[in-house]
C-alpha positions in Angstrom: 0.0 0.0 0.0 2.9 2.4 0.9 4.7 1.6 -2.4 1.5 2.3 -4.4 1.0 5.6 -2.6 4.6 6.6 -3.3 4.1 5.8 -7.0 1.0 7.9 -7.2 2.6 10.8 -5.4 5.6 10.6 -7.8 3.4 10.5 -10.8 1.3 13.4 -9.5 4.5 15.4 -8.9 5.8 14.8 -12.4 2.4 15.8 -13.9 2.4 19.0 -11.9 6.0 19.9 -13.0 5.1 19.2 -16.6 2.0 21.4 -16.5 4.1 24.2 -14.9 6.8 23.9 -17.6 4.2 24.0 -20.4 2.7 27.1 -18.8 6.1 28.8 -18.5 6.9 28.0 -22.1 3.6 29.4 -23.2 4.1 32.5 -21.2 7.6 32.9 -22.7 6.2 32.5 -26.2 3.6 35.1 -25.5 6.1 37.5 -24.0 8.4 37.0 -27.0 5.5 37.6 -29.3 4.4 40.8 -27.5 7.7 42.3 -26.4 7.7 46.1 -25.7 9.9 48.3 -27.8 10.5 52.0 -28.1 11.1 54.3 -31.1 14.8 55.1 -31.0 16.3 58.6 -30.7 15.0 60.0 -34.0 12.7 62.9 -34.5 9.9 61.1 -36.4 9.3 57.8 -38.3 6.4 56.5 -40.2 4.4 53.3 -39.9 3.7 51.5 -43.2 1.0 49.2 -44.2 3.4 46.4 -45.2 6.9 45.2 -44.9 8.6 47.6 -47.3 8.9 51.2 -48.5 6.5 50.5 -51.3 3.7 50.3 -48.9 1.8 53.4 -48.0 2.4 55.4 -44.8 -0.1 54.9 -42.1 0.9 57.2 -39.2 3.9 59.0 -37.8 5.6 58.0 -34.5 7.8 60.3 -32.5 10.8 59.4 -30.4 9.9 57.5 -27.2 6.6 56.1 -28.5 5.9 52.7 -27.0 5.1 49.9 -29.4 4.5 46.2 -29.1 6.1 43.5 -31.3 3.5 41.2 -32.8 5.9 38.5 -33.7 6.0 38.9 -37.5 9.3 39.8 -39.2 10.2 40.2 -42.9 13.4 41.5 -44.5 14.4 43.7 -41.6 10.8 44.8 -41.0 8.7 43.9 -38.0 5.0 44.1 -37.4 4.0 46.3 -34.4 1.0 47.3 -32.5 0.6 50.9 -31.2 -2.1 53.3 -30.0 -5.6 51.8 -29.5 -5.3 48.4 -31.3 -3.6 49.9 -34.4 -1.0 47.8 -36.3 1.7 48.4 -38.9 5.2 47.8 -40.1 8.5 49.4 -39.1 12.1 48.8 -39.8 13.5 47.0 -36.9 16.6 49.2 -36.7 14.4 52.1 -35.6 13.4 50.2 -32.5 15.2 49.9 -29.2 14.6 47.9 -26.0 15.5 50.9 -24.0 13.5 54.0 -23.5 15.0 57.1 -25.1 17.7 58.9 -23.1 15.6 61.9 -22.5 12.8 59.9 -20.9 15.2 57.9 -18.8 16.9 61.1 -17.7 13.6 62.7 -16.9 12.5 59.6 -14.9 15.9 59.5 -13.1 15.6 63.2 -12.3 12.1 62.5 -10.9 13.4 59.6 -8.8 16.2 61.8 -7.6 13.8 64.5 -6.7 11.5 62.0 -4.9 14.5 60.6 -3.1 15.5 64.0 -2.0 11.9 64.6 -0.8 11.9 61.3 1.0 15.4 61.8 2.4 14.4 65.2 3.8 11.2 63.9 5.3 13.1 60.9 6.7 15.8 63.2 8.0 13.2 65.4 9.6 11.5 62.4 11.1 14.8 61.1 12.5 15.6 64.5 13.9 12.3 64.6 15.7 12.7 61.0 16.8 16.2 61.9 18.1 14.7 64.8 20.0 12.0 62.6 21.5 14.6 60.0 22.4 16.8 62.6 24.0 13.8 64.0 25.9 12.8 60.4 26.8 16.4 59.7 27.8 16.4 62.7 30.1 13.2 61.5 31.6 14.7 58.0 32.0 17.9 59.4 33.6 15.7 61.3 36.1 13.7 58.2 36.9 16.9 56.2 37.3 18.2 58.8 39.7 14.9 58.7 41.7 15.0 55.0 41.7 18.6 55.0 43.0 17.6 57.4 45.8 14.6 55.2 46.7 16.9 52.1 46.6 19.3 53.8 49.0 16.5 54.7 51.3 15.2 51.2 51.2 18.7 49.9 52.0 19.0 52.2 54.9 15.6 51.2 56.2 16.5 47.6 55.7 19.7 48.0 57.6 17.9 49.7 60.5 15.3 47.0 60.4 18.1 44.3 60.6 19.5 46.1 63.7 16.2 46.4 65.3 15.4 42.8 64.4 18.6 41.7 66.1 17.7 43.8 69.2 14.2 42.4 69.1 15.5 38.8 68.8 17.7 39.4 71.8 14.8 40.9 73.8 12.6 38.0 72.7 15.2 35.5 73.9 15.5 37.2 77.2 11.7 37.3 77.5 11.5 33.6 76.7 14.2 32.8 79.3 12.2 34.9 81.9 9.0 33.1 81.0 10.7 29.7 81.3 12.2 30.7 84.6 8.8 32.0 85.8 7.2 28.8 84.7 9.8 26.7 86.6 9.3 28.9 89.7 5.5 28.5 89.4 6.0 24.7 89.1 8.2 24.6 92.1 5.8 26.8 94.1 2.9 24.5 93.1 5.0 21.5 94.1 5.7 23.1 97.5 2.0 24.0 98.0 1.0 20.5 97.1 3.5 19.1 99.6 2.2 21.5 102.3 -1.4 20.4 101.6 -0.3 16.8 101.9 1.5 17.5 105.2 -1.5 19.4 106.6 -3.8 16.5 105.5 -1.4 14.0 107.2 -1.2 16.1 110.2 -5.1 16.3 110.5 -5.3 12.5 109.9 -2.7 11.9 112.6 -4.5 14.0 115.1 -7.8 12.5 114.2 -6.4 9.0 114.6 -4.8 10.1 117.9 -8.1 11.6 119.1 -10.0 8.5 118.1 -7.4 6.3 119.8 -7.8 8.4 123.1 -11.6 8.1 122.8 -11.4 4.3 122.3 -9.0 3.9 125.1 -11.2 6.0 127.4 -14.2 4.0 126.2 -12.5 0.7 127.0 -11.2 2.0 130.4 -14.8 3.1 131.2 -16.1 -0.3 130.3 -13.4 -2.0 132.4 -14.1 0.3 135.3 -17.8 -0.4 135.2 -17.1 -4.1 135.0 -14.7 -3.9 137.9 -17.2 -1.9 140.0 -20.0 -4.4 139.2 -17.7 -7.2 140.2 -16.9 -5.5 143.5 -20.6 -4.9 144.3 -21.3 -8.6 143.8 -18.3 -9.5 146.1 -19.6 -7.1 148.8 -23.1 -8.6 148.8 -21.9 -12.1 149.2 -19.8 -11.1 152.2 -22.7 -9.5 154.0 -24.6 -12.7 153.8 
């Protein structure tokens, strides 16, 4: 399939090139058949009805008149077209591929004048542009100066800020150290208060236990005394009998 496509593309390319060559040859033939010529530097010549002096004169042509070669030649004569679809014959030696010198000179002078006008206009434009650039350059220099001053101010402020930042960091560290010391002190105070509370509680418990023990001892002593008294009473009663 790829080989077939390559063949088709190659054939299409060759056909296209052939068509282009035929078209160029046709255009070249047409250009050769209708080349432009000018009446050479003579005062006046006449167009004749045929290729020879025996043919009648048709019209005069002055120097610089533009004519078109129609492709027919005969014994030093060529058929030309001129004016509005008019035709005739001229001796080929009276024709030139170049315009007459006076026309070329006039056109050259016109070009020079136009170039001078364009050059002056361009020079004026460049001068004005240069003035604008100088003015703009002055403005830019002023802006650069202002920017440099602003930059110096920012650098000074930045330096001051760095110094203040260093002092602030030092103060911040000292503050943090004081906070840490204060927290440690508060922690120690809380521990001491907690120990004091524990001691107070233990002291209360101790006295409570001591008081309870005294009460119990008194209670037991009272019971023992009552029992002892009761026993004595019984012993006394028996002895009286």
